C-alpha positions in Angstrom: -7.0 37.1 13.3 -5.2 39.9 11.6 -7.1 42.4 9.5 -8.2 41.1 6.1 -6.0 43.7 4.2 -2.9 42.1 5.7 -3.7 38.7 4.2 -2.7 39.8 0.8 0.5 41.8 1.5 4.0 40.8 0.8 4.6 39.7 4.4 1.9 37.0 4.3 3.0 33.7 2.8 0.9 30.7 1.8 2.3 27.8 3.8 1.3 25.3 1.1 3.5 27.2 -1.4 6.5 28.1 0.8 6.9 24.9 2.8 8.6 21.9 1.2 10.0 18.7 2.5 13.1 16.7 1.6 14.7 13.5 2.8 18.4 13.2 3.2 21.2 10.9 4.5 24.3 13.2 4.8 25.2 16.7 5.9 26.0 18.0 2.5 22.3 17.5 1.4 20.9 20.0 3.9 21.5 23.0 1.7 21.9 21.5 -1.8 19.4 21.4 -4.6 18.1 17.9 -4.0 14.5 17.5 -4.9 12.0 19.0 -2.5 8.3 18.0 -2.3 5.2 20.2 -1.7 3.0 19.4 1.2 -0.8 19.0 1.0 -2.0 20.4 4.3 -0.7 23.0 6.8 -3.7 23.9 8.9 -2.6 21.8 11.9 0.5 24.0 12.2 -0.6 27.4 10.7 -4.3 27.5 11.3 -7.3 27.1 8.9 -6.1 29.9 6.5 -2.7 28.1 6.2 -0.9 31.5 6.2 2.4 32.6 7.7 2.8 36.3 8.7 5.8 38.4 9.1 8.3 37.5 6.4 9.0 38.6 2.8 10.0 36.0 0.2 9.6 33.2 2.8 11.0 29.8 2.0 10.8 26.8 4.4 12.6 23.5 3.8 11.7 20.7 6.3 14.6 18.2 6.1 14.1 14.7 7.4 16.7 12.0 8.1 15.4 9.6 5.5 15.4 6.4 7.6 14.9 7.7 11.2 12.6 10.7 10.6 14.3 13.4 12.7 13.5 16.8 11.2 15.3 20.1 10.8 13.8 23.3 9.5 15.7 25.6 7.1 14.2 29.1 7.1 15.0 31.7 4.4 13.5 35.1 3.8 14.6 38.5 2.5 13.1 40.7 5.1 11.2 40.5 8.4 8.2 42.8 9.0 8.9 45.9 11.2 5.5 46.7 12.7 5.2 47.2 16.5 1.5 46.3 16.4 2.0 43.0 14.6 4.4 40.3 15.8 5.8 37.9 13.1 4.7 34.3 13.5 7.0 32.1 15.6 7.6 29.6 12.8 9.6 27.1 14.8 7.0 27.0 17.6 4.3 26.4 15.0 6.3 23.7 13.3 6.7 21.9 16.6 2.9 21.3 16.8 2.2 17.6 16.5 5.9 16.7 16.5 7.2 13.9 18.8 9.1 15.2 21.8 12.4 13.7 20.6 12.1 15.5 17.2 12.0 19.0 18.6 15.7 19.5 19.3 16.8 18.5 15.8 14.1 20.8 14.4 15.8 23.8 15.9 19.5 22.7 16.1 21.6 22.0 13.0 24.2 20.5 15.3 21.7 18.0 16.7 20.5 17.2 13.2 24.0 16.5 12.0 24.4 14.0 14.9 21.2 12.3 13.9 22.4 12.0 10.3 25.6 10.4 11.5 23.7 7.9 13.7 21.3 7.1 10.8 24.0 5.1 9.0 23.8 2.5 11.8 20.0 2.2 11.7 18.4 -1.2 11.7 14.7 -1.6 11.1 12.3 -2.8 13.8 10.0 -5.8 13.6 10.0 -8.9 11.5 11.2 -8.8 7.9 8.7 -10.4 5.5 8.7 -11.1 1.7 7.6 -8.1 -0.3 6.9 -9.6 -3.8 7.8 -6.3 -5.5 9.3 -6.6 -8.9 12.6 -4.8 -8.2 13.8 -4.9 -11.7 10.7 -3.2 -13.0 10.7 -0.5 -10.3 14.5 -0.1 -10.5 15.0 -0.2 -6.7 15.6 -2.8 -4.0 13.2 -3.0 -1.0 12.8 -4.6 2.4 9.4 -4.9 4.2 9.0 -5.2 8.0 5.9 -5.9 10.2 5.9 -4.4 13.7 3.2 -5.7 16.1 2.4 -6.7 19.7 3.8 -5.0 22.7 6.2 -2.3 21.5 9.4 -1.2 23.2 9.7 2.5 24.0 12.2 2.8 21.1 9.7 1.3 18.7 6.9 3.5 19.9 9.0 6.7 19.3 10.1 5.5 15.9 6.6 4.8 14.7 5.4 8.1 16.1 8.2 10.0 14.3 7.1 8.4 11.0 3.5 9.4 11.7 4.5 13.0 12.4 4.8 13.7 8.6 1.2 12.5 8.0 -0.1 15.8 9.3 1.4 17.5 6.2 -0.1 15.0 3.7 -3.3 13.5 5.2 -6.3 15.5 6.2 -7.5 14.9 9.8 -4.5 12.7 10.5 -4.1 11.3 14.0 -1.4 9.4 15.8 -2.2 5.8 16.6 -2.2 4.7 20.3 1.2 3.1 20.5 0.3 1.4 23.8 -2.6 -0.5 22.1 -1.2 -3.8 20.9 -4.1 -4.3 18.5 -2.3 -2.1 16.0 -0.2 -3.8 13.3 2.4 -1.7 11.4 4.1 -2.3 8.1 7.1 -0.3 7.1 8.7 -0.5 3.6 12.2 0.6 2.9 14.4 1.1 -0.1 17.7 -0.6 0.6 21.0 0.6 -0.8 24.8 0.6 -0.1 26.7 3.8 0.4 30.4 4.2 -0.4 32.5 4.3 2.8 29.6 3.1 5.0 29.4 -0.5 6.3 26.3 -2.5 5.9 22.9 -2.0 4.2 21.4 1.5 4.3 17.7 2.1 4.6 15.4 4.8 3.1 11.7 5.0 4.1 9.4 4.3 1.2 6.0 3.4 2.7 4.1 3.1 5.9 0.8 1.4 6.6 -1.1 0.5 9.8 -4.1 -1.6 10.7 -6.3 -1.9 13.8 -7.8 -5.2 14.9 -11.5 -5.4 15.6 -13.1 -8.4 17.2 -15.0 -10.6 14.8 -17.2 -13.3 16.3 -16.4 -15.9 17.4 -12.6 -16.0 17.4 -11.2 -13.8 14.6 -10.2 -10.2 13.9 -11.2 -7.7 11.2 -8.3 -5.4 10.2 -9.3 -1.8 9.5 -6.7 0.4 7.7 -5.7 3.3 9.9 -2.8 4.9 7.8 -1.5 4.5 4.3 1.4 6.6 3.2 3.8 6.4 0.3 6.7 8.8 0.7 6.7 11.6 -1.9 10.0 10.5 -3.6 8.5 7.0 -4.3 5.2 8.1 -5.9 4.3 7.7 -9.6 6.2 4.4 -9.9 3.3 2.1 -8.9 4.7 1.4 -5.5 1.4 1.9 -3.6 -0.4 -1.0 -5.2 2.7 -3.3 -4.9 3.1 -2.3 -1.2 -0.6 -3.2 -0.6 -0.3 -6.5 -2.4 2.8 -7.4 -0.3 0.8 -6.8 2.9 -2.2 -8.8 1.5 0.2 -11.7 0.8 1.3 -11.6 4.4 -2.2 -11.4 5.8 -3.7 -14.1 3.7 -1.8 -16.7 5.7 -3.1 -15.5 9.0 -6.1 -17.7 10.0 -7.2 -15.3 12.8 -7.8 -12.5 10.3 -11.3 -12.5 8.9 -10.9 -9.7 6.3 -9.4 -6.2 5.8 -11.5 -3.0 5.5 -11.0 0.8 5.3 -13.5 3.1 7.0 -13.1 6.3 4.9 -10.5 5.5 2.4 -8.8 8.3 0.4 -9.1 8.3 -3.4 -5.4 7.3 -3.8 -6.0 4.3 -1.5 -9.1 3.2 -3.3 -7.2 3.4 -6.6 -4.3 1.3 -5.3 -6.7 -1.2 -3.7 -8.8 -1.6 -7.0 -5.6 -2.2 -9.0 -4.4 -4.8 -6.5 -7.7 -6.5 -6.0 -8.2 -7.0 -9.7 -4.8 -8.7 -10.1 -5.4 -10.9 -7.1 -8.9 -12.0 -8.2 -8.0 -12.9 -11.8 -5.9 -15.8 -10.3 -9.1 -17.4 -9.0 -11.3 -19.6 -11.2 -14.5 -18.0 -9.8 -13.4 -14.8 -11.5 -12.7 -16.3 -14.9 -13.9 -14.4 -18.0 -17.0 -16.5 -18.5 -18.0 -16.2 -14.8 -17.6 -12.5 -14.9 -19.7 -11.9 -18.0 -22.4 -14.5 -17.4 -22.7 -14.6 -13.6 -23.5 -11.6 -11.4 -21.4 -10.8 -8.4 -22.7 -13.0 -5.6 -22.2 -13.9 -2.0 -20.3 -17.0 -3.1 -17.8 -15.0 -5.1 -17.4 -12.5 -2.2 -16.7 -15.4 0.2 -14.0 -16.8 -2.1 -12.3 -13.4 -2.3 -12.4 -13.2 1.5 -11.1 -16.7 2.1 -8.2 -16.4 -0.5 -7.2 -12.7 0.0 -8.9 -11.4 3.2 -10.8 -9.1 0.8 -13.9 -7.5 2.1 -17.1 -7.6 0.0 -17.1 -4.0 -1.2 -13.5 -4.2 -2.5 -14.3 -7.5 -4.3 -17.4 -6.1 -5.8 -15.5 -3.1 -7.3 -12.8 -5.4 -8.7 -15.6 -7.6 -10.2 -17.1 -4.5 -11.8 -13.8 -3.4 -13.2 -13.3 -6.8 -14.8 -16.9 -6.8 -16.1 -16.5 -3.4 -17.7 -13.1 -4.3 -19.3 -14.6 -7.5 -20.8 -17.9 -5.9 -21.8 -16.2 -3.1 -23.7 -14.3 -5.7 -25.7 -17.5 -7.7 -26.4 -19.5 -4.9 -27.9 -22.3 -2.4 -27.3 -24.9 -4.9 -26.1 -22.7 -6.2 -23.3 -21.7 -2.6 -22.3 -25.3 -1.5 -22.0 -26.1 -4.5 -19.9 -23.3 -3.6 -17.6 -24.6 0.0 -17.3 -28.0 -1.3 -16.4 -26.5 -3.4 -13.6 -24.7 -0.4 -12.2 -28.0 1.6 -12.3 -29.8 -1.2 -10.5 -27.2 -1.3 -7.7 -27.2 2.5 -7.3 -30.9 2.4 -6.8 -31.0 -0.5 -4.5 -30.4 1.4 -1.2 -33.2 3.8 -2.1 -35.6 0.9 -2.9 -34.8 -0.4 0.5 -35.4 3.0 2.0 -38.8 3.2 0.3 -39.9 0.0 2.1 -38.6 1.4 5.4 -40.6 4.6 4.8 -43.8 2.6 4.3 -43.3 1.0 7.7 -42.5 4.4 9.3 -45.8 5.8 7.9 -47.7 3.5 10.2 -46.0 4.9 13.3 -45.2 8.6 12.5 -47.2 11.7 11.8 -47.2 13.3 8.3 -45.1 16.1 9.7 -42.5 13.7 11.0 -42.4 11.8 7.7 -41.9 15.1 5.8 -39.0 15.9 8.0 -37.3 12.5 7.5 -37.8 12.6 3.7 -36.4 16.2 3.6 -33.3 15.3 5.5 -32.6 12.0 3.8 -34.3 12.0 0.5 -36.5 9.1 -0.7 -35.0 8.6 -4.2 -32.5 9.8 -6.7 -33.4 11.7 -9.9 -32.6 10.2 -13.2 -29.8 12.7 -13.8 -28.3 11.9 -10.4 -28.3 8.2 -11.2 -26.7 8.7 -14.6 -24.0 11.0 -13.0 -23.2 8.4 -10.4 -23.1 5.6 -13.0 -20.8 7.6 -15.3 -18.5 8.6 -12.3 -18.1 4.9 -11.4 -17.4 4.0 -15.0 -14.7 6.8 -15.2 -13.1 5.5 -12.1 -13.1 1.9 -13.4 -11.8 2.9 -16.8 -8.8 4.7 -15.2 -7.9 1.5 -13.4 -8.3 -0.6 -16.6 -6.0 1.8 -18.5 -3.4 1.6 -15.8 -3.6 -2.2 -15.7 -3.3 -2.4 -19.5 -0.2 -0.2 -19.4 1.5 -1.9 -16.5 0.3 -5.5 -16.0 1.1 -8.3 -18.5 -1.0 -10.6 -16.4 -4.1 -8.4 -16.9 -3.5 -8.1 -20.6 -3.2 -11.9 -20.9 -6.4 -12.3 -18.9 -8.3 -10.1 -21.4 -7.2 -12.1 -24.5 
């Protein structure tokens, strides 16, 4: 590591500030003022500090062919450091980290990148096209959704890996899927358009999602979400939840799929899933207004959600909570307080179970061993912790309710 005083000088750049990405479909767009998008992570390429040394006024634009994901890096700076004891970072070499092998030539060569742009006009998506159920009039764009699964060709493997290469800039601890493992299922969403002077439909990547199949006794699979990514230029238009719903519509017809889960979902994924789950469940009589207000969430309701939408229990419970809160706030203070008590009871439940486990442990462990377990894991939450967790959940739920009220006529009709 370089001396600390160098970290703040004019030849040290913050990669998160100077590196932007853009998505293009013709040569003229490489150096024009088309929108660029900030990245969220750079530690994979530039280390934990996410700093780049050796250049003053550094600007990096990572251009991608918008359908085929070949990159090219445009580097701009006003001055390079002149210090025999400190060599400037090799930016291109660092940017090659976690790139697919067939992306590296275009990263460095504008001529190769131009060729990839020309080839892109003939691109045809891989896999099977499936219905997407996206309201194109409301979004203002046309889309096409494809499912890719089973034994992949070498061309399909490289293509999916090129898509995944951008995840390292936007998803913490991103990893490539094993393209040789046929238990992965991939969904790729494109915007479709026509370009003057070019024959045929053109494609622009809008979203990517992957799932992994885990065996579920006796003869089914659980799907665990591996990647979820909406491309930057398609954010803030509600596409994430629509993309997820389109996939759910495809999966609900697969008898061999038991349900879908996500191991450590990001907040954005949880928000999209909550929004989608609510709209899917209000179609079912078991989630009618009276049954939400008068009946607690039960195993029977969870099973209906699973059978109809391949929804796992935790997602169905959150959607039930959101509906309960929305209805309770319209009913009055009494109903809202009852809902809050239900949340507190559920927050406490794991700790009540833990207390019973501790009582059994006391029969087998010494006092010193028990003290160590309680110190490491805690035996209960304080009242203030419980209230904080409850209020945090309510804030999350209210954010989903507000979004539904603003964007879903079906939800508004349900509440009336």
